[in-house]
LUMVEX-688919 format. One line per 4 residues: number of its first residue (from 1); their letters; for each residue x, y negated, z negated of N, C-alpha, C, O, CB. Coordinates in steps of 0.001 Angstrom, whole numbers, m for minus. Last residue first. Glycine has a CB too. Layout:
REM LUMVEX-688919
NUM	a	X:Y:Z:X:Y:Z:X:Y:Z:X:Y:Z:X:Y:Z  ...
***
This chain:
REM LUMVEX-688919
223	ankv	3455:m29750:m43357:2276:m30104:m44159:2668:m30866:m45433:1799:m31240:m46221:1488:m28834:m44530  5569:m28827:m41991:5295:m30249:m41870:4117:m30709:m42721:3819:m31901:m42798:5039:m30590:m40439  5486:m26110:m42572:6660:m26874:m42954:6387:m28370:m42951:6902:m29102:m43796:7809:m26558:m42029  3078:m25357:m41406:3225:m25240:m42865:4385:m26101:m43348:4297:m26745:m44393:3447:m23762:m43280
219	kkrl	3732:m25788:m38728:2615:m26506:m39319:2719:m26519:m40835:2483:m27543:m41477:1294:m25883:m38888  5823:m24009:m38343:6068:m25437:m38195:4979:m26265:m38869:5249:m27292:m39491:6164:m25802:m36723  4424:m21602:m38692:5511:m21942:m39609:5825:m23428:m39554:6068:m24050:m40588:6764:m21130:m39282  2658:m21732:m36518:2121:m21739:m37881:3190:m22126:m38889:2925:m22877:m39828:1540:m20369:m38234
215	asqn	4431:m21532:m34396:3629:m22748:m34533:3065:m22867:m35937:2997:m23963:m36493:2492:m22763:m33508  5370:m18922:m34840:6304:m20051:m34888:5553:m21362:m35091:5986:m22212:m35869:7144:m20114:m33598  3034:m17463:m34461:3689:m17428:m35763:4643:m18603:m35923:4725:m19208:m36991:4441:m16110:m35948  2576:m18023:m31754:1588:m18413:m32756:2193:m18454:m34152:1907:m19360:m34935:405:m17456:m32731
211	eeai	4852:m16852:m30580:4634:m18295:m30451:3646:m18791:m31507:3847:m19856:m32091:4118:m18637:m29039  4385:m14168:m31217:5574:m14834:m31744:5411:m16350:m31689:5783:m17054:m32628:6825:m14403:m30960  2049:m13718:m29736:2010:m13583:m31192:3204:m14293:m31838:3060:m14941:m32875:1997:m12095:m31593  3075:m14038:m27157:2026:m14939:m27630:1959:m14917:m29148:1827:m15964:m29782:664:m14553:m27028
207	kski	4836:m11872:m27049:5365:m13236:m26958:4350:m14249:m27481:4716:m15204:m28166:5745:m13570:m25506  2976:m9805:m27183:3974:m9924:m28243:4582:m11326:m28255:4816:m11903:m29317:5077:m8865:m28064  1670:m10173:m24783:920:m10380:m26019:1861:m10531:m27208:1581:m11293:m28134:m49:m9218:m26258  3733:m9424:m23039:3259:m10808:m23052:2508:m11100:m24345:2690:m12162:m24939:2355:m11085:m21836
203	ierl	3944:m6700:m23690:5122:m7558:m23804:4692:m9017:m23899:5208:m9767:m24727:6075:m7350:m22602  1395:m5820:m23045:1814:m5777:m24446:3052:m6651:m24679:3192:m7267:m25736:2102:m4327:m24870  1419:m6023:m20269:565:m6923:m21046:976:m6959:m22512:914:m8010:m23151:m895:m6500:m20928  3182:m3940:m19640:3547:m5313:m19315:2718:m6305:m20123:3242:m7308:m20607:3367:m5571:m17819
199	tqal	1680:m1720:m20526:3006:m1974:m21076:3422:m3420:m20855:3952:m4062:m21762:4031:m1034:m20452  m555:m1929:m18863:m721:m2109:m20296:624:m2428:m20956:706:m3290:m21830:m1345:m854:m20926  630:m1385:m16385:m18:m2679:m16614:m169:m2949:m18101:60:m4070:m18556:m1389:m2726:m15927  1491:1272:m16696:2481:206:m16542:1863:m1148:m16858:2489:m1975:m17521:3059:206:m15120
195	npta	161:3746:m17126:m156:2566:m17922:897:1476:m17865:1169:823:m18872:m359:2962:m19330  2787:6144:m16335:1384:5762:m16530:1267:4471:m17342:2147:4141:m18138:615:6893:m17232  5551:5615:m14150:5082:5763:m15521:3608:5354:m15648:3219:4313:m15117:5949:4926:m16470  6516:4945:m11800:5748:6188:m11819:5156:6438:m13192:4358:7357:m13379:6623:7366:m11405
191	sscn	6191:1465:m11029:6780:2541:m11818:5905:3770:m11699:4692:3659:m11519:6948:2127:m13302  6511:m2025:m10273:6150:m658:m9898:6867:341:m10785:7989:109:m11235:6483:m392:m8424  5334:m5345:m9901:6048:m4360:m10712:5590:m2960:m10329:4403:m2739:m10086:5820:m4615:m12227  5597:m8199:m8248:5027:m6872:m8037:5868:m5856:m8798:6985:m5539:m8389:4961:m6518:m6519
187	vvik	4875:m11497:m8792:5746:m10411:m9227:5007:m9100:m9020:3915:m8908:m9555:6176:m10586:m10720  4850:m14569:m7273:4128:m13306:m7395:5150:m12228:m7725:6154:m12067:m7031:3331:m12961:m6081  5015:m17921:m8622:5611:m16738:m8029:4613:m15586:m8093:3655:m15621:m8865:6933:m16366:m8745  5412:m21392:m8829:4482:m20269:m8796:5126:m19108:m8051:5711:m19290:m6983:3140:m20675:m8129
183	sgvp	6671:m23972:m11070:6734:m23126:m9872:5733:m21992:m9987:5263:m21664:m11076:8160:m22564:m9663  6830:m27448:m12124:6602:m26026:m12303:6622:m25275:m10986:6593:m25880:m9914:5293:m25797:m13000  7591:m29981:m11663:6151:m29778:m11834:5805:m28302:m12045:4631:m27943:m12134:5396:m30319:m10619  10370:m29797:m11322:9832:m30514:m12488:8341:m30323:m12704:7864:m30487:m13827:10113:m31971:m12350
179	dlsm	11799:m26737:m10521:10927:m27798:m10020:10289:m28490:m11224:9714:m27811:m12074:9830:m27229:m9042  12968:m24630:m11553:13866:m25745:m11277:13091:m26926:m10694:13662:m27979:m10412:14983:m25310:m10314  11790:m22374:m14022:11488:m23260:m12902:12537:m24363:m12791:12945:m24954:m13791:10087:m23872:m13063  13003:m19088:m14650:12896:m20474:m15093:12635:m21348:m13879:13194:m21098:m12811:14182:m20933:m15844
175	yghk	12763:m15710:m15716:12585:m16712:m14663:12369:m18097:m15263:11651:m18259:m16250:11399:m16336:m13758  14754:m12769:m16539:13830:m13847:m16851:13807:m14871:m15732:14710:m14908:m14896:14207:m14512:m18170  15848:m9526:m17828:15744:m10570:m16815:14746:m11640:m17252:13993:m11451:m18207:15325:m9969:m15462  17571:m6458:m18360:16949:m7656:m18930:16975:m8790:m17911:17973:m8999:m17221:17669:m8085:m20234
171	mtsd	16717:m3661:m16475:17765:m4648:m16731:17085:m5916:m17272:16114:m6388:m16682:18605:m4954:m15419  14466:m2439:m15795:15053:m2000:m17059:16260:m2861:m17430:16760:m2797:m18553:15464:m523:m16973  13832:m3395:m13290:13200:m4046:m14436:13741:m3578:m15775:13513:m4231:m16793:11729:m3816:m14395  15902:m4122:m10725:15610:m3048:m11661:15079:m3680:m12939:15799:m4425:m13605:16876:m2169:m11942
167	lyis	14575:m6202:m8067:15507:m5853:m9148:14982:m4712:m10002:13794:m4391:m10000:15775:m7066:m10025  14502:m8358:m5354:14086:m7038:m5828:15068:m6619:m6908:16279:m6674:m6691:14034:m5982:m4657  13317:m11546:m4295:14349:m10737:m4939:13730:m9423:m5406:12566:m9386:m5805:14998:m11501:m6136  12860:m14277:m1938:12407:m13153:m2752:13589:m12391:m3325:14726:m12571:m2890:11523:m12213:m1928
163	dgte	11619:m17430:m648:12693:m16509:m1008:12136:m15397:m1900:11089:m15549:m2530:13850:m17263:m1726  9431:m19095:m469:9633:m18130:611:10755:m17148:332:10846:m16122:1006:9918:m18852:1890  10962:m21687:m2218:9713:m21189:m1645:9990:m20285:m444:10702:m20672:482:8806:m22362:m1231  14154:m20491:m3551:13202:m21515:m3141:11945:m20863:m2561:11875:m19641:m2429:13842:m22472:m2111
159	ldip	16175:m19430:m6228:15307:m19048:m5118:14313:m20164:m4829:13704:m20718:m5744:14564:m17732:m5431  19369:m18914:m7612:18273:m19838:m7370:17499:m19425:m6125:18090:m19109:m5093:18796:m21272:m7226  20656:m16711:m10059:20491:m17018:m8643:19269:m17906:m8468:18241:m17678:m9105:20357:m15720:m7801  23179:m15971:m12520:21870:m16530:m12147:21835:m16868:m10653:22844:m17256:m10064:21559:m17796:m12989
155	eyye	25075:m12930:m12138:25021:m14372:m12313:23642:m14884:m11918:22994:m14287:m11058:26122:m15068:m11483  24086:m9821:m13712:24444:m10652:m12568:24385:m12132:m12930:23734:m12529:m13897:23516:m10360:m11385  23127:m8333:m15807:24419:m7946:m15243:24880:m8809:m14063:25937:m8560:m13483:24355:m6522:m14808  20664:m9455:m16672:21644:m8988:m17642:23036:m8787:m17047:24031:m9047:m17723:21173:m7704:m18252
151	sfvr	19566:m12462:m15039:19566:m11025:m15253:20774:m10622:m16079:21764:m11348:m16171:19554:m10275:m13916  17463:m15108:m13950:18528:m14654:m14840:18425:m13139:m14996:17324:m12595:m15076:18445:m15364:m16228  16652:m17221:m11371:16478:m15861:m11880:17700:m15476:m12707:18829:m15514:m12220:16261:m14852:m10714  15005:m20208:m11002:16317:m19604:m11269:16074:m18262:m11935:15373:m18177:m12943:17218:m20533:m12172
147	ikgq	12857:m21504:m8395:13126:m20862:m9677:14582:m20424:m9780:15287:m20290:m8779:12204:m19662:m9872  10721:m23913:m6998:12045:m23307:m6978:12331:m22723:m8351:12077:m23372:m9365:13134:m24342:m6574  7574:m24152:m5240:8621:m24658:m6117:9951:m23946:m5929:10262:m23446:m4848:8188:m24536:m7544  5665:m21241:m4553:5707:m22706:m4644:6804:m23126:m5604:6956:m22528:m6669:4342:m23277:m5103
143	lviv	6199:m18561:m4293:5112:m19145:m3511:5195:m20668:m3453:4846:m21292:m2452:3777:m18729:m4090  8741:m16258:m4229:8395:m17606:m4673:7337:m18182:m3731:7555:m18277:m2523:9659:m18524:m4719  8485:m12884:m5197:8541:m13845:m4100:8050:m15196:m4621:7069:m15267:m5361:7683:m13363:m2876  9895:m9912:m6430:9418:m11258:m6744:9543:m12137:m5508:10580:m12139:m4845:10211:m11869:m7933
139	feeg	9491:m6636:m7446:9757:m7489:m6297:9116:m8838:m6578:7937:m8911:m6922:9212:m6859:m4964  10846:m4311:m9834:9937:m5375:m9432:10456:m6173:m8240:11658:m6359:m8051:9691:m6301:m10591  10625:m1131:m11591:11320:m2087:m10733:10349:m3199:m10377:9146:m3053:m10591:11882:m1399:m9448  10536:579:m14826:10260:367:m13414:11154:m623:m12695:12272:m914:m13120:8894:m70:m13270
135	vhst	9977:m803:m18147:10160:308:m17211:9941:m145:m15772:9246:m1130:m15524:9204:1456:m17552  11651:m3868:m19085:10566:m2903:m19190:10807:m1812:m18151:11748:m1902:m17363:9170:m3586:m18987  13061:m6743:m20784:13137:m5612:m19846:11943:m4705:m20070:11297:m4762:m21116:14468:m4817:m20020  13912:m10248:m21076:13195:m9043:m21466:13354:m7957:m20401:13736:m8234:m19264:11707:m9354:m21697
131	legm	15771:m12939:m22544:15492:m12070:m21402:14805:m10796:m21902:15078:m10324:m23005:16805:m11726:m20626  14308:m15433:m24668:15194:m14288:m24458:14779:m13493:m23218:13596:m13392:m22893:15191:m13376:m25696  13273:m18591:m23133:13396:m17617:m24211:14308:m16460:m23840:14996:m16502:m22821:12037:m17090:m24589  12528:m20796:m21623:12371:m19470:m21046:12411:m18400:m22137:11671:m17418:m22074:13463:m19208:m19999
127	eses	13313:m22876:m23268:11889:m22690:m23017:11613:m21308:m22440:10577:m20709:m22733:11368:m23772:m22070  16071:m22493:m23097:15424:m22402:m24407:13917:m22204:m24246:13308:m21449:m25004:15712:m23669:m25242  16571:m22926:m20428:16777:m21580:m20958:16102:m21413:m22310:15617:m20330:m22639:18268:m21276:m21077  13940:m24882:m18905:15241:m24755:m19565:15353:m23334:m20108:14353:m22627:m20232:15413:m25819:m20715
123	karv	11391:m24944:m18043:12374:m25675:m17237:13752:m25692:m17886:14632:m26439:m17459:11903:m27100:m17005  8485:m23093:m17679:9743:m23201:m18429:10798:m23849:m17553:11077:m23374:m16452:10226:m21808:m18920  6387:m22582:m16068:6532:m23960:m16533:7794:m24171:m17349:8138:m25306:m17678:5334:m24356:m17351  5178:m20631:m13591:6380:m20793:m14416:6538:m22271:m14776:6791:m23108:m13909:7654:m20262:m13669
119	evhi	2574:m18550:m13119:2904:m19966:m13105:4039:m20180:m14097:3883:m19942:m15294:1657:m20855:m13456  2263:m15574:m11314:2834:m16224:m12495:3089:m17702:m12230:3736:m18065:m11248:4137:m15530:m12916  414:m12806:m10543:669:m14192:m10133:1104:m14946:m11384:396:m14955:m12391:m613:m14861:m9463  1286:m9475:m10116:1013:m10530:m11098:1360:m11886:m10491:2466:m12087:m9988:1820:m10293:m12415
115	pvir	538:m6089:m9408:826:m7425:m8888:410:m8501:m9896:m684:m8444:m10459:104:m7645:m7543  1816:m3061:m9966:1064:m4057:m10724:1432:m5449:m10208:2511:m5953:m10521:1352:m3935:m12258  1581:145:m8683:2110:m1195:m8427:1219:m2190:m9166:m2:m2164:m9009:2167:m1513:m6880  174:2237:m9589:1628:2420:m9561:2332:1103:m9255:3523:949:m9526:2019:3484:m8519
111	khav	m2625:1898:m11781:m1928:1504:m10553:m434:1790:m10678:152:1606:m11745:m2164:6:m10246  m4564:2596:m13704:m3479:3527:m13379:m2789:3191:m12056:m2414:4089:m11302:m4017:4943:m13323  m7535:944:m12415:m6691:1492:m13481:m5603:2392:m12912:m5707:2885:m11789:m7541:2273:m14489  m8685:m2012:m11106:m8199:m673:m10748:m7227:m191:m11829:m6224:m845:m12113:m7505:m682:m9340
107	dscl	m9177:m4557:m11879:m10268:m3604:m12060:m9866:m2181:m11676:m10631:m1243:m11900:m11468:m4034:m11243  m7131:m6279:m11264:m7071:m5634:m12570:m8203:m4640:m12815:m8208:m3952:m13836:m7089:m6676:m13640  m6089:m7753:m9129:m6735:m6452:m8883:m6780:m5620:m10166:m6506:m4420:m10156:m5984:m5673:m7772  m3449:m9354:m11016:m4342:m9251:m9872:m4907:m7835:m9722:m4285:m6855:m10133:m3608:m9659:m8601
103	ynyt	m3034:m11059:m13840:m2871:m9693:m13356:m3904:m9448:m12259:m5098:m9345:m12540:m3024:m8653:m14520  m1486:m13982:m14271:m2755:m13464:m13780:m2508:m12090:m13174:m1860:m11963:m12135:m3399:m14432:m12738  122:m15822:m16723:162:m14579:m15965:m1253:m14181:m15562:m2128:m14056:m16419:835:m13454:m16787  1895:m18698:m17305:534:m18175:m17166:599:m16968:m16245:1075:m17072:m15114:m457:m19266:m16610
99	yyet	4295:m20057:m19587:3973:m19159:m18472:2482:m18816:m18489:1884:m18664:m19554:4828:m17863:m18544  4805:m21516:m21869:5490:m21915:m20644:5193:m21032:m19435:5774:m21233:m18369:6952:m21925:m20885  3150:m20467:m23865:3378:m21910:m23799:3943:m22336:m22451:3596:m23403:m21944:4321:m22342:m24908  1148:m18007:m22155:2047:m18416:m23232:2291:m19916:m23055:1693:m20548:m22184:3410:m17591:m23212
95	qlah	m1722:m16224:m21221:m969:m17478:m21155:m120:m17681:m22388:m592:m17547:m23518:m1908:m18656:m20982  m3271:m14038:m18968:m2607:m14180:m20263:m1726:m15412:m20178:m1053:m15624:m19169:m1771:m12897:m20641  m6073:m12875:m17104:m5098:m13924:m17413:m4568:m13821:m18836:m5313:m13554:m19779:m5718:m15289:m17203  m6920:m10857:m14535:m6850:m10844:m15993:m5724:m11789:m16420:m4555:m11534:m16130:m6614:m9385:m16543
91	gefq	m7752:m12996:m11731:m7391:m11739:m12365:m7436:m11858:m13873:m7932:m12845:m14417:m6014:m11295:m11917  m7277:m14747:m8645:m8069:m14472:m9840:m7655:m13124:m10412:m7256:m12222:m9675:m9591:m14493:m9521  m5992:m15651:m6351:m5176:m15263:m7504:m5982:m15064:m8783:m5444:m15195:m9882:m4122:m16300:m7743  m8035:m15898:m4417:m7370:m17087:m4964:m6654:m16798:m6292:m6708:m17596:m7228:m8391:m18206:m5164
87	lsvs	m9454:m12798:m5201:m9564:m14027:m4418:m8889:m15188:m5140:m9138:m15430:m6321:m11039:m14360:m4142  m8588:m9528:m5016:m8488:m10697:m5886:m8481:m11939:m5004:m7601:m12105:m4159:m7204:m10635:m6789  m9975:m6326:m4604:m9693:m7621:m3984:m9623:m8699:m5058:m10501:m8777:m5917:m10772:m7976:m2925  m9255:m2891:m4226:m9585:m3995:m5119:m9163:m5293:m4443:m8122:m5353:m3790:m8891:m3830:m6511
83	kral	m9814:585:m3705:m9623:m758:m3153:m9998:m1791:m4205:m10936:m1595:m4977:m10466:m960:m1863  m9148:4011:m2961:m9357:2934:m3927:m9064:1586:m3283:m8184:1464:m2432:m8472:3138:m5173  m8915:6371:m1539:m9725:5306:m963:m9980:4159:m1953:m10945:3413:m1785:m11047:5873:m484  m7722:8647:m2447:m6880:7740:m1667:m7639:6520:m1157:m7075:5713:m418:m6277:8480:m502
79	irer	m7478:10893:m4933:m8380:9858:m4437:m7552:8780:m3756:m6774:8082:m4406:m9241:9255:m5589  m5585:12495:m6017:m6025:12848:m4668:m6976:11807:m4078:m7253:11823:m2879:m6700:14207:m4683  m5215:11579:m8566:m4149:11308:m7615:m4558:11641:m6182:m3957:11137:m5234:m2910:12091:m7991  m7495:12567:m9803:m7346:11131:m9635:m6311:10813:m8568:m6494:9899:m7764:m6959:10478:m10954
75	ndkq	m6951:15295:m9826:m8085:14798:m9053:m7942:13313:m8795:m8232:12841:m7695:m9402:15084:m9777  m4750:15314:m11563:m4578:15751:m10185:m5711:15227:m9305:m5477:14773:m8185:m4513:17280:m10115  m5907:14440:m13937:m4855:13640:m13323:m4706:14000:m11848:m4556:13127:m10993:m3521:13842:m14063  m7626:16590:m14370:m8190:15262:m14147:m7168:14359:m13496:m7507:13588:m12598:m8676:14650:m15461
71	eppe	m5836:18664:m14819:m6657:18731:m13622:m7315:17391:m13324:m7547:17069:m12159:m7714:19810:m13769  m4603:17924:m17284:m3839:17840:m16037:m4720:17861:m14797:m4422:17174:m13819:m2853:18973:m15965  m6669:15910:m19492:m6304:17212:m18924:m5587:17058:m17597:m5917:16149:m16836:m7542:18080:m18743  m5448:13400:m21615:m6176:13671:m20377:m5736:15003:m19785:m4539:15213:m19590:m5961:12536:m19359
67	llda	m3946:12668:m23767:m4910:13738:m23970:m5644:14141:m22710:m6389:15121:m22718:m5895:13332:m24997  m2379:10603:m22933:m1712:11753:m23522:m2656:12954:m23603:m2225:14104:m23518:m1182:11402:m24913  m4266:8782:m22149:m3442:9402:m21111:m2693:10615:m21644:m2405:11549:m20896:m2452:8390:m20545  m5336:8010:m24604:m6197:8696:m23633:m5378:9402:m22553:m5745:10484:m22094:m7162:7699:m22984
63	ievn	m3290:6568:m25792:m3587:7896:m26318:m4420:8693:m25309:m4240:9903:m25170:m4331:7790:m27669  m1150:4908:m23452:m2391:5003:m24202:m2617:6438:m24663:m2192:7392:m24011:m3576:4515:m23354  2377:4343:m23986:1263:4852:m23195:24:4899:m24079:130:4927:m25305:1583:6261:m22604  4992:3909:m25115:4208:2829:m24495:3145:3346:m23530:3021:2860:m22406:5132:1879:m23760
59	lgrs	6353:5731:m26578:6472:5857:m25123:5703:4772:m24373:5748:4713:m23144:5981:7220:m24684  5712:5042:m29221:7112:5117:m28811:7308:5130:m27312:8304:4608:m26810:7739:6329:m29390  2904:5155:m29251:3597:3900:m29532:5037:3918:m29010:5516:2941:m28434:3591:3623:m31033  2460:7872:m28551:1804:6784:m27832:2555:5474:m28019:2814:4762:m27049:358:6631:m28300
55	lqli	3937:9261:m30495:4290:9368:m29084:3715:8210:m28284:4399:7631:m27439:3799:10694:m28512  2499:8514:m32795:3929:8206:m32685:4390:8249:m31230:5141:7382:m30785:4756:9190:m33528  m18:9602:m32190:129:8156:m32368:1586:7736:m32213:1879:6724:m31576:m402:7725:m33745  680:12299:m32213:177:11703:m30969:301:10184:m31030:679:9548:m30046:m1298:12114:m30718
51	kdyt	1320:12604:m34904:2381:12761:m33908:1966:12149:m32569:2787:11554:m31872:2731:14251:m33725  m1232:12257:m35995:m148:11342:m36370:989:11397:m35349:1550:10367:m34977:386:11685:m37775  m2576:14454:m34945:m2978:13107:m34527:m1887:12095:m34853:m1643:11174:m34073:m4299:12701:m35205  m91:16977:m34088:m1158:16417:m34908:m1495:15013:m34410:m794:14456:m33565:m749:16387:m36406
47	psll	617:18886:m31118:913:17814:m32060:m310:17359:m32843:m1426:17356:m32324:1504:16646:m31329  1080:22241:m30791:74:21208:m30535:271:20097:m31568:110:20336:m32765:m1393:21798:m30600  3768:23978:m29422:3250:23290:m30594:2236:22240:m30151:2503:21448:m29247:4399:22640:m31409  4618:24980:m27097:4713:25879:m28242:4149:25258:m29515:4061:25914:m30553:6155:26279:m28464
43	gnei	4898:23542:m24755:3592:24087:m25081:3596:25045:m26244:2675:25850:m26380:3037:24765:m23908  7252:22286:m24323:7136:23650:m23820:5825:24319:m24200:5654:25521:m23994:8276:24472:m24326  6942:19827:m25598:7178:19878:m24156:6892:21251:m23578:6355:21371:m22477:8604:19485:m23847  6746:20675:m28270:5604:20020:m27628:5736:20102:m26110:4768:20406:m25413:5495:18544:m28081
39	kslt	9316:21670:m28699:8177:22588:m28810:6941:22000:m28128:6178:22722:m27487:7871:22896:m30293  10774:19307:m28420:11025:20423:m27512:9856:21403:m27522:9453:21907:m26473:12325:21145:m27894  9817:17831:m30598:9587:17350:m29235:9759:18478:m28221:8981:18591:m27274:10544:16194:m28906  10851:19381:m32702:9396:19241:m32544:9049:18790:m31129:8103:19298:m30526:8832:18239:m33573
35	svsi	13593:19048:m32314:13014:20397:m32253:11503:20345:m32047:10940:21157:m31314:13339:21175:m33534  13899:16270:m32665:14192:16881:m31372:13529:18252:m31258:12964:18580:m30215:15708:17006:m31170  11254:14609:m34543:12492:15377:m34431:12641:16014:m33056:11655:16268:m32365:12540:16451:m35502  10109:11311:m34031:9770:12739:m34066:11043:13539:m33805:11829:13177:m32930:8656:13091:m33009
31	gtms	10505:8676:m33596:10620:9136:m34978:10230:10589:m35153:10040:11057:m36276:9774:8287:m35871  10521:7557:m31074:9231:7938:m31654:9303:8330:m33126:8290:8321:m33825:8654:9073:m30876  13136:6925:m30374:12067:5995:m30020:10781:6276:m30787:10035:5354:m31115:11797:6058:m28533  14623:9129:m31188:14925:7816:m31772:13785:6828:m31534:13497:5992:m32390:16231:7257:m31184
27	avds	13482:11059:m29542:13379:11209:m30996:13632:9875:m31693:12952:9527:m32658:14376:12272:m31503  14295:10181:m27069:12868:10107:m27392:12654:10243:m28897:11755:9619:m29462:12082:11203:m26638  17040:10755:m27323:16587:9387:m27057:15123:9219:m27476:14760:8251:m28144:16761:9038:m25556  16960:13513:m27640:17462:12698:m28746:17035:11240:m28580:16708:10566:m29557:18997:12796:m28834
23	ltwg	16146:14334:m25159:15225:14530:m26276:15660:13703:m27489:14823:13249:m28269:15143:16024:m26649  17164:11681:m22919:17337:12985:m23543:16284:13129:m24639:15614:12161:m24999:18784:13154:m24120  16009:9994:m19987:16137:10092:m21436:16414:11525:m21856:15949:12469:m21218:14873:9575:m22123  15555:9240:m17384:16838:9856:m17699:17088:9955:m19194:18238:9996:m19631:17950:9082:m17055
19	hhar	13101:8313:m16689:14029:7351:m17283:15417:7927:m17573:16335:7201:m17955:13443:6817:m18555  11910:10601:m15572:11889:9331:m14836:12940:8369:m15355:13600:7684:m14574:10513:8685:m14926  12209:12511:m17587:12913:12695:m16318:12999:11377:m15555:14031:11065:m14961:12209:13762:m15459  10497:11474:m19543:11931:11627:m19827:12724:11722:m18532:13775:11098:m18388:12186:12875:m20697
15	rdrl	8078:11664:m18201:8573:10342:m18604:10064:10387:m18906:10804:9463:m18572:7804:9830:m19832  7816:14443:m17897:7879:13573:m16715:8476:12210:m17063:9284:11670:m16308:6477:13391:m16108  7690:15275:m20610:8771:15748:m19748:8949:14844:m18521:10073:14515:m18143:8496:17188:m19303  5352:13940:m21460:6620:13713:m22139:7788:14109:m21247:8766:13369:m21136:6671:14493:m23452
11	llgi	3442:15049:m19757:3714:13619:m19705:5075:13304:m20331:5847:12507:m19798:2600:12837:m20422  3550:17762:m20562:3850:17381:m19180:4219:15903:m19083:5185:15542:m18412:2653:17683:m18272  2757:17611:m23240:4072:18131:m22895:4498:17731:m21499:5660:17399:m21267:4085:19628:m23019  164:16619:m22899:1145:15837:m23660:2553:16297:m23320:3448:15472:m23132:892:15962:m25179
7	ppsq	m1149:18668:m21436:m891:17356:m20830:148:16535:m21578:936:15825:m20954:m2168:16575:m20752  667:21811:m22036:m473:20922:m22202:m124:19548:m21667:1052:19255:m21456:m899:20840:m23679  2315:23755:m19442:2354:23004:m20682:1106:22152:m20800:521:21790:m19779:3617:22134:m20758  1507:26873:m18129:1435:25435:m17913:1426:24729:m19249:615:25060:m20114:190:25059:m17090
3	epm	2120:29402:m19000:2300:29110:m17584:2300:27615:m17315:2982:27133:m16411:1214:29781:m16768  4054:29378:m22104:2817:29310:m21337:3093:28964:m19889:4103:28346:m19552:1867:28291:m21945  6712:31681:m22882:6314:30290:m22611:5038:30251:m21777:4927:31017:m20820:7447:29531:m21882
***
């Protein structure tokens, strides 16, 4: 066995360890056989471009991170003087029908903590939609209004301005405003997994695409 696995093998092994996944779990997520995954992890096989694409999509990471040499990762992790400022909640914005997400300090890549300012306009469970989950954990504090927090394994809980909650993000969850004019919260998501911000944005972009498709179907139906 090589002294050091290639970056793809290292990332795969670290991601599995973080989530407690088995090779069979990853095989189901990526469509790559267990034996092939084991060889990649141990540096016994260099994956083809097709396999790299499968890993990227299945593990929710960018291809660049799969190919980045380990020494570059180490150098990046030693840089301790990074700084980013967001004034008045400015950031990379994504908007759905009932939520506006501003990803704060978005000029810093590979953050272990992803702060998001969220305007919550959903005032019913139907407007909130299905509960979602993602890697990591999150801390939520209410800045304005009042929200109801739904989660997969607990009863809903109501939070007012100044209240906060910490939860496991792999548990399905969602937020709804109890204030008729909407509510504002800050969500701090954290994970050791690379590209957490991209993973979170992809979830929102998927919701936007679903809303657009639904609106198009209604338009065609009413035409």
